[in-house]
Each structure stands twice: as structure tokens, then as C-alpha cells.
C-alpha positions as CSV (number, residue, x, y, z in Angstrom):
1,M,56.5,-20.8,2.8
2,G,59.1,-18.0,2.5
3,A,62.3,-18.1,0.6
4,D,64.2,-19.3,3.6
5,G,61.7,-22.1,4.2
6,A,60.3,-20.4,7.1
7,S,56.5,-20.4,7.4
8,Q,54.8,-16.9,6.6
9,P,51.6,-15.8,8.5
10,L,48.7,-15.7,6.4
11,A,47.4,-12.2,5.3
12,R,44.8,-11.1,7.5
13,I,41.4,-10.2,6.0
14,S,39.5,-7.7,7.5
15,F,35.9,-7.2,7.1
16,P,34.0,-4.0,7.8
17,V,32.0,-4.0,11.2
18,V,28.4,-3.1,10.4
19,R,26.7,-1.9,13.6
20,L,22.8,-1.4,14.0
21,A,23.5,2.0,15.1
22,D,25.1,2.8,11.6
23,Y,22.1,1.3,9.8
24,Y,19.8,3.4,12.1
25,Q,21.6,6.6,11.4
26,R,21.6,5.9,7.5
27,Y,17.8,4.8,7.2
28,R,16.2,6.4,10.3
29,H,14.6,9.0,7.9
30,V,13.1,6.3,5.8
31,L,12.1,4.3,8.8
32,R,10.5,7.6,10.3
33,Q,8.5,8.1,6.9
34,F,7.5,4.6,6.8
35,I,6.1,4.5,10.6
36,K,4.4,8.0,9.5
37,F,3.0,6.2,6.4
38,G,1.7,3.2,8.4
39,L,-0.1,5.4,10.9
40,V,-1.7,7.3,8.1
41,G,-2.4,3.9,6.5
42,G,-3.9,2.9,9.6
43,A,-6.3,5.8,9.7
44,G,-7.0,5.2,6.0
45,V,-7.9,1.7,6.9
46,A,-10.5,3.0,9.1
47,V,-11.8,5.1,6.6
48,N,-11.8,2.5,4.0
49,M,-13.5,0.0,6.3
50,T,-16.0,2.5,7.3
51,A,-17.0,3.1,3.8
52,T,-17.0,-0.7,3.2
53,V,-19.5,-1.3,6.0
54,V,-21.9,1.5,4.9
55,L,-21.9,0.4,1.3
56,N,-22.7,-3.2,2.4
57,K,-25.4,-2.0,4.8
58,L,-26.9,-0.2,1.8
59,H,-26.9,-3.2,-0.1
60,G,-28.7,-5.5,2.7
61,G,-25.5,-6.7,4.4
62,T,-22.4,-8.8,3.6
63,K,-24.4,-11.8,2.5
64,H,-25.3,-9.9,-0.8
65,A,-21.4,-9.0,-1.2
66,Q,-21.2,-11.5,-4.2
67,D,-24.2,-10.5,-6.0
68,I,-23.6,-10.1,-9.7
69,L,-24.0,-6.5,-11.0
70,F,-23.4,-7.3,-14.8
71,P,-21.5,-9.7,-16.8
72,I,-17.9,-8.6,-18.2
73,P,-18.1,-8.4,-22.1
74,A,-16.3,-11.1,-24.0
75,T,-15.4,-13.1,-20.8
76,D,-17.0,-15.6,-18.6
77,F,-16.5,-13.4,-15.4
78,N,-19.0,-11.1,-13.7
79,F,-18.7,-7.8,-12.0
80,R,-19.9,-8.3,-8.5
81,Y,-20.9,-6.0,-5.8
82,T,-17.8,-6.8,-3.6
83,S,-15.6,-5.4,-6.5
84,L,-17.7,-2.0,-6.4
85,V,-17.2,-1.7,-2.8
86,W,-13.6,-2.3,-3.2
87,I,-13.4,0.4,-5.8
88,C,-15.6,3.0,-3.9
89,A,-13.8,2.6,-0.5
90,F,-10.5,2.9,-2.3
91,L,-11.3,6.2,-3.8
92,V,-12.5,7.6,-0.5
93,A,-9.4,6.4,1.4
94,N,-7.2,7.5,-1.1
95,L,-8.2,11.0,-1.2
96,F,-7.8,11.0,2.7
97,N,-4.2,9.3,2.8
98,F,-3.0,11.5,0.0
99,Q,-3.8,14.8,1.9
100,L,-2.6,13.4,5.2
101,N,0.7,12.2,3.8
102,R,1.3,15.2,1.6
103,S,0.9,17.6,4.7
104,W,2.6,15.2,7.3
105,T,4.5,12.0,6.2
106,F,6.2,13.8,3.2
107,H,6.3,17.4,4.2
108,G,10.0,17.8,4.5
109,T,10.6,18.7,0.8
110,S,9.1,21.6,-1.3
111,K,5.6,20.6,-2.4
112,A,4.5,20.6,-6.0
113,P,1.1,21.9,-6.7
114,W,-1.7,19.8,-5.3
115,W,-3.0,18.3,-8.5
116,D,0.6,17.5,-9.8
117,E,1.0,15.3,-6.7
118,F,-2.6,13.9,-6.6
119,W,-2.5,12.3,-10.0
120,P,0.6,10.4,-9.6
121,F,-0.6,9.2,-6.0
122,L,-4.0,8.2,-7.5
123,A,-2.0,6.3,-10.3
124,V,0.0,4.4,-7.8
125,G,-2.9,3.7,-5.6
126,S,-5.1,2.5,-8.5
127,T,-2.4,0.2,-9.6
128,A,-2.3,-1.3,-6.2
129,A,-6.1,-1.3,-5.9
130,F,-6.2,-3.2,-9.3
131,I,-3.9,-6.0,-8.2
132,G,-5.9,-5.9,-4.8
133,M,-9.2,-6.4,-6.4
134,F,-8.1,-9.7,-7.7
135,I,-6.5,-10.7,-4.4
136,K,-9.8,-9.8,-2.7
137,I,-11.8,-11.8,-5.4
138,G,-9.6,-14.7,-4.4
139,F,-10.3,-14.4,-0.7
140,G,-14.0,-14.6,-1.4
141,N,-13.8,-17.4,-4.2
142,E,-14.4,-20.8,-3.0
143,N,-12.5,-22.3,-5.8
144,S,-9.4,-20.2,-4.9
145,L,-6.3,-21.4,-3.1
146,I,-6.6,-18.3,-0.5
147,Y,-10.2,-18.5,-0.2
148,L,-11.2,-17.7,3.5
149,R,-12.9,-20.8,4.5
150,S,-15.5,-21.8,6.9
151,P,-16.1,-22.4,9.8
152,W,-14.2,-19.3,11.0
153,F,-15.2,-16.9,8.1
154,H,-18.9,-16.7,7.1
155,E,-21.4,-14.0,6.7
156,D,-23.4,-14.8,9.9
157,A,-21.6,-12.4,12.1
158,G,-19.9,-9.1,11.4
159,L,-16.4,-10.1,13.3
160,Q,-16.4,-13.2,11.2
161,S,-17.5,-11.8,7.9
162,R,-15.6,-13.2,5.0
163,E,-16.2,-9.9,3.0
164,Y,-14.7,-7.6,5.8
165,W,-11.8,-9.7,6.4
166,A,-11.0,-10.1,2.6
167,Q,-11.0,-6.2,2.5
168,L,-8.9,-5.7,5.4
169,L,-6.2,-8.4,4.5
170,T,-6.2,-7.1,0.9
171,I,-5.5,-3.4,2.2
172,L,-2.5,-4.9,4.4
173,I,-0.9,-6.8,1.5
174,T,-0.9,-3.8,-0.8
175,M,0.2,-1.2,1.5
176,P,3.9,-1.6,1.2
177,I,3.5,-1.3,-2.6
178,N,1.8,2.1,-2.1
179,F,4.5,3.3,0.4
180,L,7.7,2.4,-1.9
181,A,6.0,3.8,-5.1
182,N,4.8,7.1,-3.5
183,K,8.0,7.8,-1.7
184,L,10.0,7.2,-4.8
185,W,7.7,8.9,-7.5
186,T,5.1,10.9,-6.0
187,F,6.7,12.6,-3.1
188,R,10.3,12.5,-4.5
189,H,10.5,12.6,-8.2
190,V,7.4,14.9,-8.8
191,R,8.8,17.3,-6.3
192,R,12.2,17.2,-7.8
193,R,10.8,17.7,-11.1
194,H,8.7,20.8,-9.9
195,A,11.7,22.3,-8.1
196,A,13.9,21.9,-11.2
197,K,11.5,24.1,-13.2
198,Q,11.6,26.9,-10.6
199,P,13.5,30.0,-11.5
200,V,16.7,30.5,-9.6
201,V,16.6,33.6,-7.5
202,N,19.9,35.4,-6.9
203,G,20.4,36.8,-3.6
């Protein structure tokens, strides 16, 4: 009510209109990088799975994936062949992914020396791989909540191999961790730090 008793119109509250086009303009560079990272990751998955198949074939097939290689000291756990496969395949694919991401996905900024970028990339990948190893173990452990159960998953046929599906699913789960950490640290922070150390050349 106003002073004269007349009703006053309520104040109109305005909200900013957010358009999808605005979001696209703002984040298209990140989206483009994520798509490239995904394509590189897809190629890396192929490299990883190829190494996985080769390593399992050399050990007599995936039916031997759960073979115990040695007991882990001071624990009730064992280190199994499937974990060795995970580590070796990761190292091969990590090197492949690093080089392709360095030269294509994150090529836009001035590069730091190869080793200066590789070690952070390896550290990020190793962290994700460490987490992933336990996820993969869970997929292959029949007492786990995420165990890939029969009859669909077994070791009688390659396409339904529990070992191969555990490897593939774990890679897909850990890929977003790799992207965010490598974008924010390896290919942004490391390059900015390197650029800040370079002498300024006056024209």
C-alpha cells in the first residue's frame, strides 16, 4: 500500500537470461580440448587393450589373469598377474597419450621442455592408475560389490572376458580424472611456470 492507500505494483525482479549459445562461446575451447582428449584417449584405449591382450596371451590367456605372482608383505593380499598387466599397459598407453596430447590436444600454448611436461603427466596418470587398479581388482573379485558376474562375464570367450571388460571399464572410469588434472596442471600450470621463467625480449 502507498501513503494514499493505493496499491503499488510489486517491484519487478529480473533474472539474467542464460543461453546455450553463451555457454558454448564461453566453454567451446574446453569442449574442443575435451573432445580431442577423448579421441586421443580412444586411441590410447586401443593401445592399452592391445598391450593387455598381448600380455595375457604370453601368460596363457585370461584364465590365468588371477594367478598370484607374490604375496604382499605384512598384508593378507597378493599381487596378481592382472595387476601387472594393468601397470604395464598403463605405462605403454601413457607415453602414447602424452605425446599425442602434447602435440595436438594442448598444442595452443608455448610448450615447456618434453621432460618437464612428461613427469607431471606421468604423475597424474599414475595416480589415476593406482585408483584404477583397485577398481579393476573389484571387477575381478567375486566378493566385490562391482564384480562382473556370470553368466555374461567369464573366461571362456574373448568378447565376454571378465579380464578384458574389467580393463576397459576401469580405463573409461579414470579418463575424466586424467583430463581435468592434466589440463589444469600438466598443460597449463607447468607451461605457465616455464613461460614465466623465460627472459623478456624487448623489441
